N, C-alpha and C positions, 0 to 999 in steps of 0.2 A: 504493501499496501502507499508507504512510506516513498520507495521509490518511483510508484507513476506520480505519483504528485512531484514529486524533483524534475523528473522530465515530463512533465507536462505540454500540451505542444503549445505552440503560442497562440491558434489561433481559438485556443477555448478563453484564454485569457484577455482576446479580443473582443470577443461576444458577450463577455461580464465585464467588461467595461461598457460595449454597448448597451447593453441591459439596464443599467446604470444610470446610462444618461437618458434611453427611452422609456421606463418606468415611470423616474420621478413627475417625465411632462406630461403623461397620461395619468398620474396616480395623484391629485391635489394634497400635499400633505401640509399643515403650517409648523415652520421650523421655529423654536423657543429663539427670535434675533432678541437682544438687550443694546438697544445705540450704547453705542463708545461716546466715552468723552471728547475721541478728534472732532465725531462726527456732532456731536454737542454743539463742540466749538464753532463750528458754521451755520449751523442751526439758530443756534438761540442769536448771535451775533445779527444775521438778517429778521429776526422775530421781531430782535428790541428797537429798528432803525421805522424812524417816522415816517408816516407816507409823502410821499414825490422824493424821499432821498433816492439817490441815482448811486447804481449799482451799475460796477462795466465787469462784464464778463468775460474771459478772455478764455477760447473753446481750441485748446494750441494739441490739435488731437487729427488725427484724418481714421480714411476707414477700417482699418488694422484693429484699431484702439476700440471702435466703437461698442463691440460689445458692451467692455468697460464703463464708459465714459462717459458712452447718451445719453446711460439713465439718469443718473446724478444729473448730468444738462440738463434735463427735462425736468429733474425734482426740482434744482434752485430755480430754474424760470421759473416753474408754478409757484415756489413760495414766492418769487420777487413778486409778482404780478397780482397773487394773493391780496398781499398786503399792499396793495398797492403804488408800489417804486417803481422810482423811471429804466431803463437797463441799455446799459448800453452796450452793445454784442460788438465786438471784432475777434481776429483770429490771425497767430503767426503764420500760422502753417495755411500752404495753399491749396492742398487739401482736405483742408477742416471748412471749408466754404460754405461749401452746400450740406455739410453737415448743422453747421452754424442754423443755417436758414432757413431747414428742414426743425431744429428743435424751435424755433421764434416762430415759426407758422403753427407748430400745434398746439403750443402753449399760448399765443398771443390768440390764438381761438377760441381756446378752451374757455380765456378772461373778457373777450372781447377785445381787448388792445389793438390800439393801429400806430402804424408807423410812425415817425414822427412825434407825432406828440405824447405814444408813451412809453415806445422804446424807437431805438437807432442801431440799424445796424451797419457799423464799418467798412465792416467788408475786411480784407488782407492786403496788406504792406509789407515789404520788406526789410528788414533792420533790425528787430531784435531788439537789444540795448539803446541804438541808437533814435529808435522810432519811439522808446518808452521817455528815453530824454527828453526826445524832442515832446512827446505829447505835454510830458510834466510843465514845455516851457508855452508852449500854445498850440491848444489841441487842432486847432484851425488850421492852421497854418501842417500841422500833422497831415493831417487828414484834411483837406479842402474841398472832399466831397464825400459822400459815401458810398457805400457798395452802386448803391441804382444812381450816382452820378450827378447827384442833389446838392446845391452850397449846405454846407453845414452851418458857418455861419446864417443860416434863412432855417434850419428846422430846426421848430419850437421847443422841440423838448430840451436841446441845447441853447436855449438862450441865454442861462445859464453859468453854462459848464463851458470855461474857455481852458481849463490845462487841470492836471491827473488831482493840483491842491482841493477844486473842489464836487471830488466823488466823493462819497459816504463810506464804501466798502468796495473791495476789489475778491473777484474768484475768479485764479486760473486753472483750468482745468488741463493738463497737460499730459502725455503722455513722452514728452523728452524731458529737456534741460531748462525749460524757459520761466521755471517756476521762480529758481534764482534770479534770473534776471530784473522779475518784476520786483521781490525783493530789495535790490543790490542796486538798482536805478530809479525802484520807481517809490517801490514802500520808503524803505530808510534815506531819499532825498524829500521826499513832498508829504511823507506824513499821513498819510492812509494808510486805512486798517489793511486786515486784506485775509482771506481764505484760501486753500489748495485744493482739488481732488485730483488722483494720480492713478498710475496701472499700479497693481497690486506692486507689481513687479519695483519697482525705485520707491513705493511707499516708503520703507526702511530708510531710506537716505533722506524723506526731510523732518522726519525727528530730531533732530539736533533745530532747525527754523521752529516747532513746536516747541521747545526744553526753551529756548530764547526766546517767545511769546513775539517772534517777528511774522508768524502767523496763527492765527484764531482759532485754528483749527483746521483736522486735513478729514478727506472722502477717499479713503485705500480701499482700491479696486471695486469689484462688486456688493465684494460687504459695505462699505461706505456706503453706497447709491443704494444697498436693500435698507440700509438703515436711515436712510435721508427719507427714503416712498414711505418705510414703519415713523417717524419721527413726525410726515407730513398726513398721511392717512388719506394721500393718492397716489396714484400708481403700484404697477404691478412685475412691471419689465425686470428690476434685479430681485426681485423676490424670486419672482418664479426661476430666473438662469438660476439664481443659487439651489433651487433643490438639486438637479440632479450633477450640480457641479459639489456640492456636499456630500453627494450619494459617492462619487466616482474619488474621492476626497478620501472615505470611508473604504472603498475598496481595496482602492493603495493601501491603505495604511494592514489593513486583515490578511492584504498579501504580502506583505513586508514578514512581520508579525510572522506568520509562518511560515514562511522562506527561513528565516531566521530560530524558530523552533523546529523545523525538520534538519535543519544545519547542525545544532548540537545534540541531536538525538543520533542520524548517519556518525558524525565526529563521535562519539559517545562509544559506538557500538564497533568503531574504526578500534579506538584505542583497545579492547576487551579482547580482540581477537589476535595484536598483537601480545597480547599476556598468551 
């Protein structure tokens, strides 16, 4: 039996992983999630903002990271629109333009928000650090027009937002290294508060910024997005994705434990034979 398990066909493992993904998608299981303090740090800050406060949302990711970041993107937008906050949306990643537009369209339609009055989509522009510094000095010069070609000086929502000093909060949703420039060239220079969301693989690198309070909170990967949906009591994209993700992780842990147990059993038997 032990030799049979040790020499198991890899196709059986593939089949188990397939079932671990498919079954949770068919069978609804409510997982006992408890939002973490890092997620609460973003949620509570947005919740505390008074109406008509300005939130800048930088969606710095592409379709490859959509599965993790789009649910939190949508959740943050819904939260802002529910609170009647003004949203400035932009991206440092050219491949993120379409995703940012989609998220704005979904959330604005749900809350009947209008482009130019309740939110603005500045679109994409190269530069990273240089662009951030430029926005801090003069937003209109950094973005003379929005994504749709409208003069930013003539957009009603931007009437009193001439630079980064005029925003109340910033959230950067990142699949790369854009959070650090926003902190170094934006937050630390111009004094606004910010939170962040990122893929799970880079989340550990962001914890030093939490400890120094350079960011108020962090949404890390799918779990961070699911926590935010729970706090918001709206949206299920991330929560539904967490079911197969959790099942696969449990399966991997079980297989690793099983392999180690079998290894020590066979090692013990080999030792007895040598004696």
